[in-house]
N, C-alpha and C positions, 0 to 999 in steps of 0.2 A: 483612520481608515476602518472604523467600526461598521459592522453590518448587523443585520438581525441575528445572524448566526453567533456573532460575538456576544450579543446580549443574552441569547438563549443559553449559551454554554458557560458564560462567565469568563470569557477570555478577552484579550486585548486586540488580537490580530486575527484576520480570517485565514489562518494558515494551519492546516492539519497535516501532521506527519503520517503518511500512509503506514498501516500496520503490516510491515514486511516480515513474514514468518522467518524466524531464525536470525534476523538482523536487528529487530526492534525490541530491545530490552529496556530495563529500568533507566540506565544511564541516558540513552537516547530520548526516551519518552519524557523524562524529567527535564532534560536540557531544553527541549522544544517548549514544554509548558512553562518553564521558568522564563523563557524569552518572550512569552506572551501568546504563543500559539497553543495548539492542542496536541500533546504527545499521545501516542497510541501503542499499547502492547499487543502482541500477537501470540499468545501462549496456547494456541489451540491444540497442540500436541503434548503439552506438559501434564504431568500427573498432579494430583491434588496438592501435595506438599510444595512442588515447584511453582505452581500457580499462586498459592498464597504467598510464597516467598517473593515472587516478582512484584506482586501488588504492594506488599509491605515495603520492599526496597524502594519502589517508586515513590511511595508516600513519604518515606524518610528523606528523599532527595528533593521533593517539591511539596508545597502546600497549595498548589494550584490544580485546576481540573486536569484530568487525563482520562483516557478511555481504554477499553479492551475490545478487541475484535475476535470474531469466531467464524471459522469456515464451516457453514452448516451442512455441507455435503457429508460431514462426519458427525457422529453423535457428540453433542456439546452440552446436554442438559446439566450434567453434574458440574462441569466447569462454570457454566453460567450461574448456577446456584452458589458456587463458592465466591464468585465475584460479587454477587449481591450480598452475601453474608459479610463480605469484607468492606461493604459500603461503597462499592463502585456504582456510580449513577449514570455513566455514559458508556453505552455498549454499541457495537455494530455487528452486522451479519453480512455474509458474502456467500454466493454460490448456492442459491436455492430459494425456496419459498419461505419468506420471513414470518408467516402468520403465527406459527406456534412459538417461535423465538420471541417475537415482539410481545405476545401476550404474557409469556412467562417472565420476561424481563420487567414489564410494567407491573405485573402482580408482585414482583419481588422488590420493587422500589426504584427501579430505573426511571430517570426523568427524561432521558433522551435516547432513542433508539435510531441508529443509522442503518440504512441498508443500501448496498451497491446494486445498481440497475444498469441496463444497457439500452433502454428505449422508453418512449413516452408511455406506451400502454403498460409496460411493466412498472413504471413509476406510479401510475394511477392505482394499480393493484396493490403495490406496497403500501401506499397511503391508506387504502381501504383496509389493509391488514393491521393498521395501527402504527406504522412506521412514522417517526417524527421528522426525520431529515433523510433525503435521498442523495446518494452519491452517484452521479452520472459518470460512468467510466468509459472513456473513449478508447478506441482500438490502439492508440499510440502507447498505452500504459505498459509498464514493465511487469514482470511476474505473470501471474495467472490473469487472463483477460476474459471477462464474461461475455462481451458482445462483439459486434463487428462494425459499428458506426464510429467515425472519427469524432473527436471532441468538438470541433468547430460546429458541425451541424447538430450534434447531439444535445449540447447544453440548451440552446434556445428552444428546441422541441420539448425538452423535459420541463423547462421553466414555464412554457406556455401550458403544459399539461397539468402541473400541480402547484405552480407558484401563483401569487406570492404567499399564499397561506403556508405552504410547506417549503422550507428552505431547500435549495438545491446546491450541492457542492460539486465542483468540477474536478475530475480526475483524468489523467492521461496527457502526457506531453508537457506538463507544467514544471519548469525547472528554474525559473527566474522570475523577476518582477514583471517582465513583459507578459509572461504567460498568465500570471495571476491577474494583472490588470485586464487582459483580454477576457479572461473568464468572468470577471466582475462586470465588464461591459456587456457580456452576453446574457447577464441576468443571474449568474451564480452568486451565492453569498459567501463563498470561500473556495480555497484551492486545497486539493488533496494531493500531497507531493511525496513521491517515493524515491525515485532514482537519485535526486539531489541529496537527500538525507542518507541514502545508502552509502554515499561517499563521505559522510561526515566522520569526524574523529570518534564519535561515540558508537557508531554502528558496529555491531558484533559480527563482522565478517573478516575473512582472511585478507591479509595485506596484498597478496597477489591479485585477488579479485578486484580490489580498489585500483591497483595499477592498470588493470585491463579496462576498467571504466574510464580512467583518465585518458587513455589512449584511443578511445572509441569516438566514432562520429555518428551523426544521425542516421546514416545508412548502414551502420554496423549491426543492427539488430535484425532478428527474424521472428515472425509470428508463426508458431509451430505447435505441434503436440508431442514433440520428440521426447522430452524428459518426463516420462509418464509413470515410471515405477514408483509406487506409493500414492500416486494420485492420477489414475487413468482418466482418459476422455476429458481432459481439462486443458484447453489451448492456453498458450503462454507466450510471452515475448522474452527473448534472451539475446545475449551477444552471440554473434557467429564465432564458432571456435572449431577446434580440430574434430570434435565429435560431430558437429553439424556438417562440416565440409566432407568428412568421410562418408557420412550417410547420404548426402546429396550426390556425391560421385558414384555411389553404389546404386543410384536410381531411386532413392527415397523408399526403400523397402518397408513393409509393414512390420510391426512388432513380431518377434520370433525369427525374423530373417535379417535383422539389422547387423551391420558389421560390429564386431567387438561386443556383442551382447553377452552379458555375464562376466565380462572382464572387471576385475577390481582395480579401479584407477586411483583410488585414494582411500584414506582411512581417517577416522575421527575418534579421539579419546572418548567423546560423549555419545557418538552414534555408531561406532564400529566401522566395519568395512563399507565402502561406498562403491557400488557397481556403476558402470556406465549406464546412462539414461535414467538414473534415479532423480526424482524431484527432491533436490537438496540444496540448501543455501550454504556455500562454503564458509565454514566457521573458522575462527582463529586457531582452533585446536586441530584443524585438518592438516594432513600431510599427503604428499603424492602429486599427481598431475592435476593441480587446481584448475588449470586452463581448460581441461576437458570436461569439467562439471557444468551443471546448469547455472549459468551466469545471468540471472534475472536483470533486465534493464529495459527501460522505456526509450522511445525515440528522442526524448529530451537529453539523452546521455551525452550528446555532442556539446552540450552547454556545461558539462561537469568536467572541470580541468584539474582540480586539486582538492585536497582534504581541507576541511574547515571545521571548527567547532559548530555543533548544531545550532547553538544560540546565535552565532554570527550569521549562519545561513538564514535563519528566520529574519533577523534585522535587515540583512542585505536585500532579501526579496521584498520585504515591506517597504524599505526606502525606495527601491527601484519602482515598485508599483505606484507609490504615492506620487513620485515625480512624473510618471507617465500619465496618470489620471489628471494631474494638474495641467499638463500640456494639452491633453484632449479637451479639458474644460475651456482652456483658452481658445482653442480652435473653434469651439462652438460659439 
């Protein structure tokens, strides 16, 4: 099931683990890469020493390609330079204009620059800026969501705009082999998968968070801007929880008038006190009311029922996709 994306990146399977901030560390990224996909780190809030440590830990766990993602709504020049110094050649950017990022990355030795987009025109602009691969993120995606178009109509529009010269990766709502096969049939060259890997054994998130993912359905998520402390004006998709429901019951008031604003609902040994409405991925070292925190999840969460090793997830998705693509070929 090789695609042009596999050939470009030097990977065996067109499966990319989405760079989920706070959840995607060396153990997860290396496990995905070792299974034939592309693991991704998301260290965009780390200091220099922490970033170098993550890259070196990942490299100690795998000799296969992996990438590093940056949210360019925040300054990332120093972190990008560190990645390039450490020999990282695959990088991605999210949430902003990629022009300066792509130029700096290529000048520093990066061979492949991804950028996440939300529409065909934006894809064209990204390619004009020097981006090598575009990630078309549908509205179904979990975590922070850049656009407002669903994956099904978005992928072919973007493929028509920039393909086949520029590979397109599909993101949003893909949680099994059926989703990956569908994305490939739409013209994508790979799948960018988050929520399924969020529930993996290697994901660095709180056990209670995983339990809530396993009990969720496709209707359990909400697209909102509610968890905005630390990252304002950034829509996202999360599981409905007590914080969401209390806010809705209060009539969805604006920031400054929301119920429980300023309440400390949890604490983390690494991050300190966590107030309600903070943009925060519940980490294993968190304690308190985990259910009330920002529980990032995409609409594919209903397909996530139990924890698995990340490598098993990669192989299961690939096997399912192969079987479906064979059956489609027979129908033709």
